[in-house]
LOMAR-983604 format. One record per atom (N, C-alpha, C): atom name; x, y, z. Coordinates in Angstrom, 3 decimals. Layout:
residues N
atomo: CA&X: X&Y: Y&Z: Z
...
//
This chain:
residues 114
atomo: N&X: 46.248&Y: 5.508&Z: 6.560
atomo: CA&X: 45.479&Y: 6.769&Z: 6.961
atomo: C&X: 43.949&Y: 6.464&Z: 6.795
atomo: N&X: 43.568&Y: 5.934&Z: 5.650
atomo: CA&X: 42.172&Y: 5.833&Z: 5.470
atomo: C&X: 41.525&Y: 4.897&Z: 6.550
atomo: N&X: 42.131&Y: 3.779&Z: 6.829
atomo: CA&X: 41.695&Y: 2.853&Z: 7.872
atomo: C&X: 41.530&Y: 3.521&Z: 9.212
atomo: N&X: 42.336&Y: 4.449&Z: 9.550
atomo: CA&X: 42.342&Y: 5.148&Z: 10.855
atomo: C&X: 41.211&Y: 6.082&Z: 10.751
atomo: N&X: 41.011&Y: 6.717&Z: 9.723
atomo: CA&X: 39.831&Y: 7.783&Z: 9.501
atomo: C&X: 38.514&Y: 6.923&Z: 9.621
atomo: N&X: 38.452&Y: 5.739&Z: 8.905
atomo: CA&X: 37.263&Y: 4.961&Z: 9.020
atomo: C&X: 37.015&Y: 4.421&Z: 10.448
atomo: N&X: 37.987&Y: 3.929&Z: 11.095
atomo: CA&X: 38.037&Y: 3.513&Z: 12.524
atomo: C&X: 37.494&Y: 4.575&Z: 13.439
atomo: N&X: 37.932&Y: 5.845&Z: 13.133
atomo: CA&X: 37.570&Y: 6.996&Z: 14.000
atomo: C&X: 36.089&Y: 7.339&Z: 13.798
atomo: N&X: 35.760&Y: 7.341&Z: 12.502
atomo: CA&X: 34.374&Y: 7.595&Z: 12.151
atomo: C&X: 33.401&Y: 6.543&Z: 12.840
atomo: N&X: 33.664&Y: 5.204&Z: 12.800
atomo: CA&X: 32.713&Y: 4.188&Z: 13.408
atomo: C&X: 32.792&Y: 4.505&Z: 14.895
atomo: N&X: 33.860&Y: 4.641&Z: 15.612
atomo: CA&X: 33.946&Y: 4.951&Z: 16.920
atomo: C&X: 32.976&Y: 6.238&Z: 17.362
atomo: N&X: 33.156&Y: 7.182&Z: 16.600
atomo: CA&X: 32.394&Y: 8.468&Z: 16.941
atomo: C&X: 30.817&Y: 8.238&Z: 16.576
atomo: N&X: 30.541&Y: 7.552&Z: 15.546
atomo: CA&X: 29.222&Y: 7.005&Z: 15.240
atomo: C&X: 28.557&Y: 6.259&Z: 16.507
atomo: N&X: 29.281&Y: 5.229&Z: 16.827
atomo: CA&X: 28.764&Y: 4.525&Z: 18.094
atomo: C&X: 28.757&Y: 5.194&Z: 19.304
atomo: N&X: 29.827&Y: 6.068&Z: 19.632
atomo: CA&X: 29.735&Y: 6.720&Z: 20.770
atomo: C&X: 28.474&Y: 7.801&Z: 20.905
atomo: N&X: 28.135&Y: 8.268&Z: 19.684
atomo: CA&X: 27.094&Y: 9.374&Z: 19.576
atomo: C&X: 25.631&Y: 8.657&Z: 19.467
atomo: N&X: 25.684&Y: 7.368&Z: 19.477
atomo: CA&X: 24.358&Y: 6.678&Z: 19.410
atomo: C&X: 23.858&Y: 6.348&Z: 17.869
atomo: N&X: 24.804&Y: 6.797&Z: 16.837
atomo: CA&X: 24.297&Y: 6.588&Z: 15.492
atomo: C&X: 24.313&Y: 5.249&Z: 15.297
atomo: N&X: 23.627&Y: 4.841&Z: 13.968
atomo: CA&X: 23.651&Y: 3.443&Z: 13.804
atomo: C&X: 24.293&Y: 3.246&Z: 12.374
atomo: N&X: 24.894&Y: 2.171&Z: 12.178
atomo: CA&X: 25.336&Y: 1.834&Z: 10.784
atomo: C&X: 24.576&Y: 0.606&Z: 10.556
atomo: N&X: 24.127&Y: 0.402&Z: 9.302
atomo: CA&X: 23.396&Y: -0.713&Z: 8.921
atomo: C&X: 23.898&Y: -1.436&Z: 7.570
atomo: N&X: 23.981&Y: -2.512&Z: 7.632
atomo: CA&X: 24.499&Y: -3.212&Z: 6.296
atomo: C&X: 23.334&Y: -3.881&Z: 5.474
atomo: N&X: 23.572&Y: -4.502&Z: 4.517
atomo: CA&X: 22.478&Y: -5.190&Z: 3.560
atomo: C&X: 21.770&Y: -6.032&Z: 4.565
atomo: N&X: 20.348&Y: -6.104&Z: 4.436
atomo: CA&X: 19.653&Y: -6.980&Z: 5.177
atomo: C&X: 19.310&Y: -6.367&Z: 6.441
atomo: N&X: 19.785&Y: -5.418&Z: 7.064
atomo: CA&X: 19.653&Y: -4.858&Z: 8.382
atomo: C&X: 18.535&Y: -3.917&Z: 8.407
atomo: N&X: 17.634&Y: -4.076&Z: 9.488
atomo: CA&X: 16.467&Y: -3.108&Z: 9.558
atomo: C&X: 17.156&Y: -1.751&Z: 9.909
atomo: N&X: 16.695&Y: -0.654&Z: 9.429
atomo: CA&X: 17.185&Y: 0.647&Z: 9.802
atomo: C&X: 16.319&Y: 1.263&Z: 10.683
atomo: N&X: 16.885&Y: 1.788&Z: 11.815
atomo: CA&X: 16.234&Y: 2.375&Z: 12.861
atomo: C&X: 15.664&Y: 3.888&Z: 12.450
atomo: N&X: 14.655&Y: 4.372&Z: 12.902
atomo: CA&X: 14.388&Y: 5.755&Z: 12.552
atomo: C&X: 15.166&Y: 6.776&Z: 13.539
atomo: N&X: 15.511&Y: 7.764&Z: 13.197
atomo: CA&X: 16.145&Y: 8.736&Z: 14.136
atomo: C&X: 15.145&Y: 9.414&Z: 14.907
atomo: N&X: 15.639&Y: 10.086&Z: 16.221
atomo: CA&X: 14.612&Y: 10.597&Z: 17.138
atomo: C&X: 13.808&Y: 11.703&Z: 16.465
atomo: N&X: 12.501&Y: 11.808&Z: 16.721
atomo: CA&X: 11.664&Y: 12.927&Z: 16.291
atomo: C&X: 12.222&Y: 14.287&Z: 16.825
atomo: N&X: 11.818&Y: 15.335&Z: 16.157
atomo: CA&X: 12.103&Y: 16.466&Z: 16.515
atomo: C&X: 11.244&Y: 16.801&Z: 17.913
atomo: N&X: 11.858&Y: 17.460&Z: 18.812
atomo: CA&X: 11.302&Y: 17.647&Z: 20.160
atomo: C&X: 10.015&Y: 18.616&Z: 19.974
atomo: N&X: 10.127&Y: 19.427&Z: 19.034
atomo: CA&X: 8.726&Y: 20.172&Z: 18.823
atomo: C&X: 7.583&Y: 19.458&Z: 18.365
atomo: N&X: 7.816&Y: 18.237&Z: 17.866
atomo: CA&X: 6.599&Y: 17.335&Z: 17.402
atomo: C&X: 5.997&Y: 16.548&Z: 18.490
atomo: N&X: 6.700&Y: 16.402&Z: 19.644
atomo: CA&X: 6.230&Y: 15.559&Z: 20.671
atomo: C&X: 5.070&Y: 15.875&Z: 21.463
atomo: N&X: 4.119&Y: 15.040&Z: 21.748
atomo: CA&X: 3.171&Y: 15.261&Z: 22.617
atomo: C&X: 3.144&Y: 14.118&Z: 23.744
atomo: N&X: 3.055&Y: 14.347&Z: 24.900
atomo: CA&X: 3.041&Y: 13.370&Z: 25.971
atomo: C&X: 1.571&Y: 13.401&Z: 26.490
atomo: N&X: 0.973&Y: 12.213&Z: 26.805
atomo: CA&X: -0.238&Y: 12.099&Z: 27.258
atomo: C&X: -0.482&Y: 11.782&Z: 28.689
atomo: N&X: -1.308&Y: 12.199&Z: 29.413
atomo: CA&X: -1.498&Y: 11.817&Z: 30.878
atomo: C&X: -2.230&Y: 10.682&Z: 30.979
atomo: N&X: -2.373&Y: 10.173&Z: 32.199
atomo: CA&X: -3.072&Y: 8.862&Z: 32.257
atomo: C&X: -4.532&Y: 8.867&Z: 31.805
atomo: N&X: -5.282&Y: 9.972&Z: 31.993
atomo: CA&X: -6.540&Y: 10.036&Z: 31.553
atomo: C&X: -6.789&Y: 10.287&Z: 30.079
atomo: N&X: -5.594&Y: 10.394&Z: 29.302
atomo: CA&X: -5.578&Y: 10.632&Z: 27.884
atomo: C&X: -5.387&Y: 12.008&Z: 27.258
atomo: N&X: -5.370&Y: 13.088&Z: 28.223
atomo: CA&X: -5.221&Y: 14.380&Z: 27.751
atomo: C&X: -3.809&Y: 14.632&Z: 27.312
atomo: N&X: -3.693&Y: 15.382&Z: 26.380
atomo: CA&X: -2.539&Y: 15.576&Z: 25.670
atomo: C&X: -1.739&Y: 16.793&Z: 26.273
atomo: N&X: -0.447&Y: 16.748&Z: 26.614
atomo: CA&X: 0.243&Y: 17.771&Z: 27.102
atomo: C&X: 1.332&Y: 18.086&Z: 26.209
atomo: N&X: 1.564&Y: 19.328&Z: 25.841
atomo: CA&X: 2.580&Y: 19.729&Z: 25.043
atomo: C&X: 3.998&Y: 19.469&Z: 25.767
atomo: N&X: 4.870&Y: 18.766&Z: 25.168
atomo: CA&X: 6.211&Y: 18.474&Z: 25.819
atomo: C&X: 7.312&Y: 18.714&Z: 24.834
atomo: N&X: 7.779&Y: 19.804&Z: 24.822
atomo: CA&X: 8.990&Y: 19.986&Z: 23.754
atomo: C&X: 10.140&Y: 19.660&Z: 24.375
atomo: N&X: 10.159&Y: 19.102&Z: 25.719
atomo: CA&X: 11.357&Y: 18.511&Z: 26.257
atomo: C&X: 11.511&Y: 17.045&Z: 26.012
atomo: N&X: 10.604&Y: 16.488&Z: 25.231
atomo: CA&X: 10.840&Y: 15.022&Z: 24.871
atomo: C&X: 11.310&Y: 14.726&Z: 23.525
atomo: N&X: 11.774&Y: 13.575&Z: 23.335
atomo: CA&X: 12.128&Y: 12.964&Z: 21.990
atomo: C&X: 11.379&Y: 11.612&Z: 22.024
atomo: N&X: 11.317&Y: 11.083&Z: 20.798
atomo: CA&X: 10.831&Y: 9.700&Z: 20.710
atomo: C&X: 11.765&Y: 8.993&Z: 19.730
atomo: N&X: 11.680&Y: 7.584&Z: 19.701
atomo: CA&X: 12.334&Y: 6.834&Z: 18.618
atomo: C&X: 11.482&Y: 5.657&Z: 18.419
atomo: N&X: 11.583&Y: 4.982&Z: 17.175
atomo: CA&X: 10.696&Y: 3.914&Z: 16.917
atomo: C&X: 11.459&Y: 3.030&Z: 15.768
atomo: N&X: 11.085&Y: 1.769&Z: 15.751
atomo: CA&X: 11.412&Y: 0.833&Z: 14.528
atomo: C&X: 10.096&Y: 0.101&Z: 14.508
atomo: N&X: 10.237&Y: -0.947&Z: 13.567
atomo: CA&X: 9.016&Y: -1.578&Z: 13.295
atomo: C&X: 8.538&Y: -2.483&Z: 14.536
atomo: N&X: 9.237&Y: -2.562&Z: 15.728
atomo: CA&X: 8.675&Y: -3.369&Z: 16.796
atomo: C&X: 8.633&Y: -2.503&Z: 18.024
atomo: N&X: 9.352&Y: -1.456&Z: 18.146
atomo: CA&X: 9.543&Y: -0.783&Z: 19.374
atomo: C&X: 9.260&Y: 0.828&Z: 19.409
atomo: N&X: 8.755&Y: 1.193&Z: 20.378
atomo: CA&X: 8.564&Y: 2.729&Z: 20.566
atomo: C&X: 9.326&Y: 3.094&Z: 21.839
atomo: N&X: 10.045&Y: 4.175&Z: 21.796
atomo: CA&X: 10.703&Y: 4.771&Z: 22.881
atomo: C&X: 10.550&Y: 6.254&Z: 23.088
atomo: N&X: 10.625&Y: 6.606&Z: 24.430
atomo: CA&X: 10.647&Y: 8.161&Z: 24.653
atomo: C&X: 11.581&Y: 8.538&Z: 25.820
atomo: N&X: 12.110&Y: 9.601&Z: 25.611
atomo: CA&X: 12.909&Y: 10.167&Z: 26.721
atomo: C&X: 12.654&Y: 11.665&Z: 26.904
atomo: N&X: 12.539&Y: 12.088&Z: 28.124
atomo: CA&X: 12.315&Y: 13.550&Z: 28.334
atomo: C&X: 13.266&Y: 14.199&Z: 29.402
atomo: N&X: 13.557&Y: 15.361&Z: 29.109
atomo: CA&X: 14.568&Y: 16.040&Z: 30.067
atomo: C&X: 13.640&Y: 16.667&Z: 31.103
atomo: N&X: 13.172&Y: 15.974&Z: 32.089
atomo: CA&X: 12.593&Y: 16.443&Z: 33.267
atomo: C&X: 12.559&Y: 15.266&Z: 34.282
atomo: N&X: 12.273&Y: 15.965&Z: 35.596
atomo: CA&X: 12.253&Y: 14.921&Z: 36.664
atomo: C&X: 10.884&Y: 14.335&Z: 36.832
atomo: N&X: 9.983&Y: 14.718&Z: 36.064
atomo: CA&X: 8.558&Y: 14.018&Z: 36.177
atomo: C&X: 8.520&Y: 12.848&Z: 35.501
atomo: N&X: 7.872&Y: 11.779&Z: 36.156
atomo: CA&X: 8.086&Y: 10.465&Z: 35.740
atomo: C&X: 7.209&Y: 10.112&Z: 34.404
atomo: N&X: 7.817&Y: 9.498&Z: 33.612
atomo: CA&X: 7.063&Y: 9.138&Z: 32.248
atomo: C&X: 7.316&Y: 7.745&Z: 31.737
atomo: N&X: 6.581&Y: 7.241&Z: 30.731
atomo: CA&X: 6.955&Y: 5.964&Z: 30.194
atomo: C&X: 6.483&Y: 5.965&Z: 28.685
atomo: N&X: 6.964&Y: 4.875&Z: 27.937
atomo: CA&X: 6.568&Y: 4.649&Z: 26.528
atomo: C&X: 5.349&Y: 3.675&Z: 26.677
atomo: N&X: 4.277&Y: 4.071&Z: 25.663
atomo: CA&X: 3.209&Y: 3.196&Z: 25.545
atomo: C&X: 3.163&Y: 2.930&Z: 24.113
atomo: N&X: 2.771&Y: 1.697&Z: 23.696
atomo: CA&X: 2.563&Y: 1.269&Z: 22.308
atomo: C&X: 1.464&Y: 0.471&Z: 22.107
atomo: N&X: 0.775&Y: 0.757&Z: 20.997
atomo: CA&X: -0.296&Y: -0.106&Z: 20.422
atomo: C&X: 0.275&Y: -0.933&Z: 19.385
atomo: N&X: 0.109&Y: -2.207&Z: 19.351
atomo: CA&X: 0.705&Y: -3.108&Z: 18.461
atomo: C&X: -0.335&Y: -3.587&Z: 17.385
atomo: N&X: 0.144&Y: -4.148&Z: 16.383
atomo: CA&X: -0.631&Y: -4.410&Z: 15.256
atomo: C&X: -1.653&Y: -5.443&Z: 15.509
atomo: N&X: -1.379&Y: -6.274&Z: 16.563
atomo: CA&X: -2.456&Y: -7.251&Z: 16.965
atomo: C&X: -3.492&Y: -6.744&Z: 17.891
atomo: N&X: -3.461&Y: -5.435&Z: 18.094
atomo: CA&X: -4.617&Y: -4.904&Z: 18.763
atomo: C&X: -4.151&Y: -4.713&Z: 20.434
atomo: N&X: -3.116&Y: -5.524&Z: 20.830
atomo: CA&X: -2.816&Y: -5.283&Z: 22.311
atomo: C&X: -1.981&Y: -4.072&Z: 22.466
atomo: N&X: -1.762&Y: -3.586&Z: 23.741
atomo: CA&X: -0.953&Y: -2.672&Z: 24.024
atomo: C&X: 0.219&Y: -3.178&Z: 24.917
atomo: N&X: 1.287&Y: -2.401&Z: 25.028
atomo: CA&X: 2.519&Y: -2.513&Z: 26.062
atomo: C&X: 3.010&Y: -1.299&Z: 26.359
atomo: N&X: 3.728&Y: -1.362&Z: 27.415
atomo: CA&X: 4.402&Y: -0.128&Z: 27.939
atomo: C&X: 5.642&Y: -0.567&Z: 28.540
atomo: N&X: 6.478&Y: 0.644&Z: 28.606
atomo: CA&X: 7.720&Y: 0.449&Z: 29.017
atomo: C&X: 8.092&Y: 0.845&Z: 30.579
atomo: N&X: 9.270&Y: 0.916&Z: 31.096
atomo: CA&X: 9.524&Y: 1.215&Z: 32.400
atomo: C&X: 9.104&Y: 2.642&Z: 32.616
atomo: N&X: 8.639&Y: 2.905&Z: 33.842
atomo: CA&X: 8.526&Y: 4.478&Z: 34.327
atomo: C&X: 9.872&Y: 4.878&Z: 34.642
atomo: N&X: 10.207&Y: 6.013&Z: 34.092
atomo: CA&X: 11.685&Y: 6.633&Z: 34.421
atomo: C&X: 11.450&Y: 8.082&Z: 34.315
atomo: N&X: 12.551&Y: 8.828&Z: 34.450
atomo: CA&X: 12.565&Y: 10.176&Z: 34.466
atomo: C&X: 14.047&Y: 10.764&Z: 34.169
atomo: N&X: 14.280&Y: 11.890&Z: 34.144
atomo: CA&X: 15.747&Y: 12.563&Z: 34.123
atomo: C&X: 16.294&Y: 12.221&Z: 32.822
atomo: N&X: 15.742&Y: 12.406&Z: 31.586
atomo: CA&X: 16.375&Y: 12.046&Z: 30.387
atomo: C&X: 16.841&Y: 10.539&Z: 29.999
atomo: N&X: 16.160&Y: 9.599&Z: 30.717
atomo: CA&X: 16.375&Y: 8.238&Z: 30.547
atomo: C&X: 15.453&Y: 7.813&Z: 29.584
atomo: N&X: 15.760&Y: 6.668&Z: 28.783
atomo: CA&X: 14.776&Y: 6.184&Z: 27.852
atomo: C&X: 13.988&Y: 5.203&Z: 28.452
atomo: N&X: 12.645&Y: 5.160&Z: 28.000
atomo: CA&X: 11.686&Y: 3.974&Z: 28.183
atomo: C&X: 11.233&Y: 3.467&Z: 26.943
atomo: N&X: 11.289&Y: 2.174&Z: 26.825
atomo: CA&X: 10.898&Y: 1.483&Z: 25.488
atomo: C&X: 9.661&Y: 0.621&Z: 25.756
atomo: N&X: 8.766&Y: 0.545&Z: 24.890
atomo: CA&X: 7.629&Y: -0.365&Z: 24.870
atomo: C&X: 7.991&Y: -1.236&Z: 23.710
atomo: N&X: 8.035&Y: -2.738&Z: 23.920
atomo: CA&X: 8.274&Y: -3.718&Z: 22.954
atomo: C&X: 7.087&Y: -4.430&Z: 22.434
atomo: N&X: 6.692&Y: -4.215&Z: 21.342
atomo: CA&X: 5.563&Y: -5.190&Z: 20.877
atomo: C&X: 5.982&Y: -6.690&Z: 20.616
atomo: N&X: 7.301&Y: -6.872&Z: 20.396
atomo: CA&X: 7.786&Y: -8.200&Z: 20.159
atomo: C&X: 7.571&Y: -8.948&Z: 21.593
atomo: N&X: 7.415&Y: -8.426&Z: 22.648
atomo: CA&X: 7.065&Y: -9.141&Z: 23.941
atomo: C&X: 5.814&Y: -9.627&Z: 23.963
atomo: N&X: 4.922&Y: -9.282&Z: 22.900
atomo: CA&X: 3.485&Y: -9.784&Z: 22.887
atomo: C&X: 3.277&Y: -10.267&Z: 21.560
atomo: N&X: 4.365&Y: -10.653&Z: 20.810
atomo: CA&X: 4.223&Y: -11.492&Z: 19.540
atomo: C&X: 3.734&Y: -10.521&Z: 18.418
atomo: N&X: 4.113&Y: -9.262&Z: 18.273
atomo: CA&X: 3.386&Y: -8.389&Z: 17.399
atomo: C&X: 4.477&Y: -7.254&Z: 16.819
atomo: N&X: 4.052&Y: -6.377&Z: 15.971
atomo: CA&X: 4.799&Y: -5.220&Z: 15.571
atomo: C&X: 4.268&Y: -4.085&Z: 16.014
atomo: N&X: 4.886&Y: -2.928&Z: 15.910
atomo: CA&X: 4.447&Y: -1.640&Z: 16.335
atomo: C&X: 3.372&Y: -1.098&Z: 15.409
atomo: N&X: 2.380&Y: -0.534&Z: 15.869
atomo: CA&X: 1.498&Y: 0.178&Z: 15.133
atomo: C&X: 1.662&Y: 1.640&Z: 15.364
atomo: N&X: 1.598&Y: 2.143&Z: 16.552
atomo: CA&X: 2.106&Y: 3.475&Z: 16.904
atomo: C&X: 2.273&Y: 3.524&Z: 18.449
atomo: N&X: 2.932&Y: 4.596&Z: 18.865
atomo: CA&X: 3.333&Y: 4.851&Z: 20.153
atomo: C&X: 3.231&Y: 6.160&Z: 20.709
atomo: N&X: 3.102&Y: 6.366&Z: 22.060
atomo: CA&X: 3.023&Y: 7.569&Z: 22.741
atomo: C&X: 3.877&Y: 7.633&Z: 23.873
atomo: N&X: 4.289&Y: 8.780&Z: 24.323
atomo: CA&X: 4.928&Y: 8.997&Z: 25.578
atomo: C&X: 3.846&Y: 9.452&Z: 26.617
atomo: N&X: 3.826&Y: 8.950&Z: 27.799
atomo: CA&X: 2.759&Y: 9.211&Z: 28.713
atomo: C&X: 3.358&Y: 9.695&Z: 30.093
atomo: N&X: 2.812&Y: 10.553&Z: 30.707
atomo: CA&X: 3.333&Y: 10.925&Z: 32.109
atomo: C&X: 2.760&Y: 9.883&Z: 33.123
atomo: N&X: 3.447&Y: 9.366&Z: 33.957
atomo: CA&X: 3.148&Y: 8.305&Z: 34.924
atomo: C&X: 2.338&Y: 8.877&Z: 36.138
atomo: N&X: 2.412&Y: 10.092&Z: 36.475
atomo: CA&X: 1.682&Y: 10.830&Z: 37.533
atomo: C&X: 1.069&Y: 12.056&Z: 37.127
//
């Protein structure tokens, strides 16, 4: 019975996007509260976007917004360079990977594409 419950818990955790971490595994941060999110336009203006959530770990920044408007993840990396994720919409994730330019994440933002 205990094995069945543990198996069910793992299945539910994986199905809902949760993460289990063992010793030596980097822990991912949970999505930020939607009320805390700010999305930036191309010219740098901030737009309050309570419809968005972000995620990050030491290398990657991600954003998803519940809107048809196009957006993408943008990241400033520790080596001073920037990177961006794919332009997407409709509650899909965009991820900016600092590992793609040999660095770690300093900070990230969600930006409107148009």
